[in-house]
C-alpha positions, 0 to 999 in steps of 0.5 A, a space after each residue: 436331770 433330776 439334780 437340775 430340776 431340784 436346783 431350779 425349784 429351790 431357786 424359785 422358792 428362794 425368790 418367792 419372798 422377794 416377789 411377794 414383798 413388792 406386792 405387799 409393799 404396794 398394797 400397804 402403800 395403796 392402803 396408806 394413800 386411801 386413808 390419807 384421801 379419806 382424811 383429806 375429804 373428811 377435813 374438806 367436808 367439815 370445813 365447808 359445813 362450818 362456813 355454811 353453818 356460820 351464815 345461820 346467824 345472818 339468816 336468823 337475824 335478818 329474817 324479821 319473823 318469829 323464831 318458830 316460823 323460821 324453824 318451820 319454814 327452814 325445816 320444810 325447805 331443808 327436808 324438801 331439798 334433802 328428799 330431792 337429794 335422796 331420790 337423785 341418789 336412789 337411796 330412799 330405802 337406806 336413808 329412811 327405812 333402814 336408818 335404824 335406832 342410830 338414825 332416829 336418835 340423830 333425828 331427835 337430837 338434831 331437832 332439839 339442837 335446831 330449836 336451841 340453835 336458832 332460838 339462841 340467835 334471837 336472844 344473844 349475839 352471833 358472836 356469843 353463839 359461835 363462841 360457845 359452839 367452839 366448846 364442841 371439840 372438848 365435848 365430842 372428844 370427851 364423849 368419844 373417849 368415854 363411849 368409844 374409848 377413842 384416843 385423844 392425840 396430842 395435837 387434838 388435845 392441844 387444839 381443844 385447849 387452844 379452842 377453849 382458851 380462845 372462847 375464854 378470851 372472847 367471853 372475857 370481853 363481854 362479861 356482864 352483858 351476856 344473855 344467860 338464856 341465849 347462852 344456855 341454848 347455845 350450849 345445849 346446841 353445842 352438846 347436841 352437835 358433839 353427840 351427833 358427831 360421836 354417834 356417826 363415828 360409832 355407827 358410820 353406816 348411819 345415813 345422813 340425809 334421812 335423819 336430817 330430813 326427819 329432824 326438820 319434819 319433826 319440828 314442823 307440827 311443834 312450830 305450827 302449834 307454838 307459833 304462826 308460820 302461815 302469817 309470814 310475808 311472801 317476801 320472806 319465803 325466798 331467804 327462808 328457802 335459801 336458808 333451808 338449802 344451805 342448811 341441808 348442804 351443811 348438814 350432809 357435809 358435816 355428817 359425811 365428813 365426821 365419818 372419815 375423821 376422829 370425832 375430836 378433830 371433826 368438832 375442832 374443824 367445825 369450830 372454824 365457824 367461831 371466827 367466821 360467824 362474828 366476821 359476817 355479823 360485823 360485815 352484814 349486820 354491823 355487829 362489831 366484835 370486841 378486841 377480845 373476840 378478834 384475839 380469841 378468834 385468831 387463837 381458835 383458828 391457830 388451834 384448828 390448824 395445829 390440830 391437823 398436825 400428824 406425827 410421822 411414824 
């Protein structure tokens, strides 16, 4: 009897690893699927933000008021919509009270970037602003590499190279006619956005809605001091309100998506705005892009698609 029991015990012990391996394999598979799901969600959110952000130039150039008035009213409506979103999510404490130093940094950097962004559209073409913005992947990847020691994968590196090459192609068609002040403001905006992406990558628990709303509100007193937002016509309120709504959606999508994918890839995907914005400017504002702009836009889109290539392990 004892011999039989001992034999059964030995048999059960020998079977334990065989039982555990399927469980471990199942857990690993679920983990991989979760990572893939997060990656797809991040890619979708960043692409959606790029499409919405590409409309900024259309709004800024179509609304016939001073830049400070656009910044003020867009900020007020964006903050209002974001407050509604935060209340709906019942996330006021985390969004504002617990945003921390990283959240405050995002708000300040975002405020400075917004001023540069909207002012650039008034001083140079939509194509130039969006094309300079395409440098964001390189800036974000470099910042993340220096600060976070984040590895730059080969597809992302080649994608960055392609994006920068596309920018050079487009700019080559408008050398001598660029507004330097507007281009420098666009570059400042690009750097601020790249830095914000890396901050969210470094501190993924930083809320997105709170800092974005605070960023908009920080500019309101400055705008009323530097401009005259109360002098605009009521007919301009509706497009400004729509501008604020789309901006708030785009900002949340970008920051939430940037948490789920590497900084370089997030910035590279957001550069889809580069070909979309000039296309909209051509269709709506009759800003005809040059041949170089079309070719450069195609190069950038190919770079974005290639950057999504993953190496099979």
